[in-house]
C-alpha positions in Angstrom: -28.0 53.6 -27.8 -30.4 52.2 -30.3 -30.4 48.5 -31.4 -29.2 49.6 -34.8 -26.3 51.6 -33.4 -25.4 48.8 -31.1 -25.3 46.4 -34.1 -23.1 48.7 -36.1 -20.7 48.9 -33.1 -20.7 45.1 -32.6 -20.2 44.2 -36.2 -17.7 47.0 -37.1 -14.5 45.7 -38.5 -15.7 42.0 -38.4 -14.6 39.7 -41.1 -17.5 37.3 -40.4 -20.6 37.4 -38.3 -22.8 34.3 -37.6 -25.5 35.4 -37.6 -26.5 39.1 -37.4 -30.1 38.3 -36.9 -29.3 36.1 -33.9 -27.2 38.8 -32.3 -29.9 41.4 -32.9 -32.4 39.2 -31.2 -30.1 38.6 -28.3 -29.4 42.3 -27.6 -33.1 43.0 -28.0 -34.2 40.4 -25.4 -31.3 40.3 -22.9 -30.5 43.1 -20.6 -26.9 41.9 -20.2 -25.8 39.5 -22.9 -22.3 37.9 -22.6 -19.4 37.8 -25.1 -15.9 36.4 -24.8 -12.6 36.1 -26.4 -10.1 33.5 -25.3 -6.3 33.8 -25.3 -3.5 31.3 -24.9 -1.0 32.8 -22.5 2.6 33.2 -23.7 4.7 36.1 -25.0 3.8 39.7 -25.5 0.6 41.3 -26.9 1.0 42.6 -30.4 -1.2 44.7 -32.7 -3.4 41.8 -33.6 -4.3 40.7 -30.1 -3.8 44.1 -28.4 -5.6 46.4 -30.8 -7.7 44.4 -33.2 -9.1 42.1 -30.5 -8.7 44.7 -27.8 -10.7 47.3 -29.7 -13.4 44.7 -30.4 -13.6 43.9 -26.7 -14.2 47.6 -26.0 -16.8 47.8 -28.8 -18.7 45.0 -27.2 -18.6 46.4 -23.7 -19.8 49.8 -25.1 -22.6 48.0 -26.9 -23.9 46.5 -23.6 -22.3 43.1 -23.5 -20.6 41.7 -20.3 -17.4 41.0 -22.1 -15.1 38.3 -20.9 -11.4 38.2 -21.5 -10.8 34.5 -21.0 -7.3 33.7 -19.8 -6.9 30.1 -21.1 -4.2 28.8 -18.7 -5.2 25.2 -18.9 -5.4 25.3 -22.7 -2.0 26.9 -22.8 -0.7 24.0 -20.6 -2.2 21.4 -22.9 -0.7 23.2 -25.9 2.7 23.2 -24.3 3.0 27.0 -24.1 6.0 28.1 -22.0 7.2 24.6 -21.7 3.9 23.5 -20.2 4.9 25.2 -17.0 1.7 26.3 -15.3 3.5 28.7 -13.0 5.0 30.6 -16.0 1.7 30.4 -17.8 0.0 32.0 -14.7 2.6 34.9 -14.7 1.9 35.3 -18.5 -1.8 35.6 -17.8 -1.2 38.3 -15.2 0.8 40.1 -17.8 -2.1 39.8 -20.3 -4.4 41.4 -17.8 -2.0 44.3 -17.2 -1.3 44.7 -20.9 -5.0 44.8 -21.9 -5.8 47.2 -19.2 -2.9 49.5 -20.3 -4.7 50.0 -23.6 -8.1 50.6 -22.1 -9.7 47.1 -21.9 -11.2 47.7 -18.5 -14.4 49.0 -16.9 -17.6 47.6 -15.4 -18.5 45.6 -18.5 -15.1 43.9 -18.8 -14.4 40.8 -16.8 -11.3 38.6 -16.7 -11.8 34.9 -16.1 -9.2 32.1 -15.9 -9.8 28.7 -17.3 -8.5 27.3 -14.0 -11.6 28.8 -12.4 -13.9 26.8 -14.7 -12.1 23.5 -14.3 -12.6 23.6 -10.6 -16.4 23.7 -10.9 -18.1 20.4 -10.1 -20.0 20.1 -13.4 -17.4 21.4 -15.8 -15.8 18.1 -16.8 -19.2 16.5 -17.3 -19.8 19.2 -20.0 -16.4 18.4 -21.6 -17.4 14.7 -21.8 -20.8 15.5 -23.2 -19.2 17.6 -25.9 -16.7 14.8 -26.7 -19.5 12.2 -26.8 -21.6 14.3 -29.2 -18.8 14.4 -31.8 -16.8 11.9 -33.8 -13.0 11.7 -33.4 -12.7 12.8 -37.0 -14.7 16.0 -36.2 -12.5 16.8 -33.2 -9.3 16.2 -35.2 -10.6 18.6 -37.9 -10.7 21.3 -35.3 -7.1 20.8 -34.2 -5.4 23.3 -36.6 -6.5 26.0 -34.1 -3.5 24.9 -32.1 -1.1 25.3 -35.0 -0.9 21.7 -36.0 -1.9 20.2 -39.3 -0.8 16.6 -38.8 -1.6 14.0 -36.1 1.8 12.3 -36.0 3.4 14.0 -32.9 0.2 14.9 -31.0 0.0 14.2 -27.4 -3.3 12.6 -26.5 -4.0 15.5 -24.2 -4.5 17.7 -27.3 -7.8 15.9 -27.8 -9.2 17.6 -24.8 -8.6 21.0 -26.2 -11.6 21.4 -28.7 -14.1 19.9 -26.3 -12.8 22.2 -23.5 -13.2 25.2 -25.8 -16.8 24.3 -26.5 -17.5 23.5 -22.8 -16.0 26.9 -21.8 -18.6 28.6 -24.0 -21.5 26.6 -22.5 -20.2 26.9 -18.9 -19.8 30.7 -19.1 -23.2 31.0 -20.8 -21.7 32.9 -23.7 -24.1 34.5 -26.2 -21.4 35.7 -28.6 -18.1 33.9 -29.2 -15.5 36.2 -30.6 -12.0 35.5 -32.0 -9.8 35.7 -35.0 -10.6 33.7 -38.1 -8.3 31.0 -36.8 -11.0 30.3 -34.1 -13.7 29.6 -36.6 -13.6 25.8 -36.5 -13.9 25.7 -32.7 -16.8 28.2 -32.8 -18.7 26.2 -35.4 -18.1 23.1 -33.3 -19.8 24.9 -30.4 -22.8 25.8 -32.6 -23.2 22.4 -34.1 -22.8 20.6 -30.7 -25.3 22.9 -29.0 -28.0 21.6 -31.3 -27.2 18.0 -30.4 -27.1 18.7 -26.7 -30.1 21.0 -26.6 -28.3 24.0 -25.1 -28.3 27.6 -26.4 -26.3 28.1 -29.5 -23.7 30.8 -29.4 -23.5 33.4 -32.2 -20.0 34.1 -33.5 -18.0 37.1 -34.6 -14.6 36.7 -36.2 -12.0 39.5 -36.5 -9.4 39.7 -39.3 -5.9 38.2 -38.8 -3.3 40.9 -39.3 -0.6 39.8 -41.7 2.9 39.7 -40.3 5.3 42.4 -41.3 7.0 40.0 -43.7 3.8 39.8 -45.8 2.3 36.7 -47.3 5.6 35.8 -49.1 6.9 36.0 -52.6 5.4 32.7 -53.6 1.9 34.0 -53.0 0.0 35.2 -56.1 -0.5 38.9 -55.4 -3.9 38.8 -57.2 -5.2 35.8 -55.4 -7.3 35.9 -52.3 -5.2 34.0 -49.7 -7.0 31.0 -48.2 -7.4 30.8 -44.4 -4.5 28.5 -43.8 -2.2 30.9 -45.6 -3.6 33.8 -43.5 -3.0 31.8 -40.3 0.6 30.9 -41.4 1.3 34.6 -42.3 -0.4 36.3 -39.3 1.5 38.4 -36.8 3.1 36.0 -34.3 4.7 36.8 -31.0 7.1 33.9 -31.6 8.5 35.9 -34.5 9.3 39.3 -32.9 10.4 41.0 -36.1 7.2 40.1 -37.9 5.0 42.0 -35.4 4.7 45.2 -33.4 4.3 44.7 -29.6 2.1 47.1 -27.7 5.0 48.2 -25.5 7.4 48.9 -28.4 9.2 52.2 -28.5 8.5 54.7 -31.2 12.0 53.9 -32.6 11.2 50.2 -32.7 7.9 50.8 -34.4 9.5 53.0 -37.0 12.3 50.5 -37.6 10.0 47.5 -38.0 7.5 49.3 -40.2 10.3 50.7 -42.4 11.5 47.1 -43.0 8.0 45.7 -43.5 6.6 44.5 -46.8 4.5 47.1 -48.5 4.2 46.3 -52.2 3.3 49.3 -54.4 -0.2 49.3 -55.8 -1.1 46.1 -53.8 -3.3 45.8 -50.7 -3.9 42.0 -50.6 -1.7 40.6 -47.9 -0.1 44.0 -47.3 0.6 44.4 -43.6 0.8 48.2 -43.7 -2.5 48.8 -45.5 -4.1 46.3 -43.2 -3.1 48.4 -40.2 -4.7 51.3 -41.9 -7.9 49.4 -42.6 -8.3 47.4 -39.4 -6.7 49.7 -36.8 -6.5 53.3 -37.9 -9.9 53.6 -39.6 -11.4 51.6 -36.8 -10.2 54.1 -34.2 -10.1 57.4 -36.2 -12.3 59.1 -38.8 -9.4 60.1 -41.1 -5.9 59.2 -42.0 -3.3 61.9 -43.0 -0.1 61.4 -44.9 2.4 64.2 -44.7 4.5 64.8 -47.9 6.8 67.4 -49.3 5.1 69.8 -51.7 7.2 68.5 -54.6 5.6 65.1 -54.0 2.0 66.4 -53.9 1.8 67.8 -50.4 -0.2 66.5 -47.5 -3.2 64.3 -48.2 -6.0 63.1 -46.0 -8.5 60.3 -46.4 -11.9 60.1 -44.8 -12.4 56.3 -45.3 -10.3 53.3 -46.2 -11.9 52.8 -49.6 -10.6 56.2 -50.8 -7.1 55.4 -49.5 -7.1 52.0 -51.1 -8.2 53.4 -54.4 -5.3 56.0 -54.4 -2.8 53.3 -53.3 -3.8 50.8 -56.0 -3.5 53.6 -58.6 0.0 54.3 -57.5 -0.7 57.8 -56.2 1.0 57.1 -52.9 4.6 56.1 -52.2 4.9 53.1 -49.8 7.5 55.0 -47.7 5.2 58.0 -47.2 2.5 55.6 -46.1 4.8 53.8 -43.7 5.9 57.0 -42.0 2.3 58.0 -41.5 1.4 54.6 -40.1 4.4 54.6 -37.8 3.4 57.9 -36.3 -0.2 56.9 -35.8 0.6 53.5 -34.3 3.2 55.1 -32.0 0.6 57.5 -30.7 -2.0 54.8 -30.2 0.4 52.7 -28.1 1.6 55.6 -26.0 -0.5 54.7 -22.9 0.8 51.1 -23.0 4.3 52.2 -23.6 4.2 54.6 -20.6 2.7 52.0 -18.4 5.4 49.4 -19.1 8.2 52.0 -18.8 7.1 52.3 -15.2 6.7 48.5 -14.8 9.6 47.3 -16.8 10.0 44.4 -14.3 6.8 42.8 -15.8 8.3 42.7 -19.3 11.7 41.5 -18.0 10.1 38.5 -16.3 8.3 37.5 -19.5 11.5 37.9 -21.5 13.1 35.2 -19.3 10.6 32.5 -20.3 
């Protein structure tokens, strides 16, 4: 694969890339560059983690990266996931591995690493301290919203370790490309800025879009305004709100029911969870998108790219329910391998449900 083709694959569907020329230099010079995405461990994988992030992991592996799925058990502990019970967090991490593999995140270029493996290394905590000493308390606190907190009032002091650990993780694993949703941007920029201070290689960054939850951005949001990042984070699909997201093991009936109830404002794509699925999942995986309709409503129609679909939708040529039905069918088909796997391993899901 040419450098140009590899770059197209790496940057496909990315919301932000920092910086393309750095990544191109890395893949030109390194035989096996390294990328990673980190995940806190709790709940079930949904479309955002399972497909948007999962597809990007597969893209990177195909483009020649050794791609690390980082199972952040210690970070989950610090952030009080699953009641800060490390045993439960470990079980959740084992589920994450099985879930990602069920949708194809596996192969010789995919590696699963636990945070607990890193913290046992003799020099890891020295890296954490160096990162902390290179930054002011104010800078560390500005990074804290990655953990879903906007105020300092009820923070445990352990939370202060979190940003420094994220940065140390990147250095310790010798990551060339740090990948995550836009909610990880502050942590990744901290890693870049700190690298210059410590004289270590600076990671490039790639940020994927955050899928809006099925409830949409809310009635108070100006439909014509571009939502700021904090609004996107608040509205993103969340496994803690099961009716706002589609899990990768959901039945076809559940997928249809959830999508049928989802927000899909006519003629509007900004903050529209259904059109986002078309843009960031369906056109990422397929070259066309077909909507089946009765002849009296115009008959079947196909689109070869998202822009042409968006133009038709904004003009009002497409009824939201027709779009929803088509999306339900496509998502249901994509998730079939995962659904089949967990039908045979229902005990894995049942255990997570008890947490």
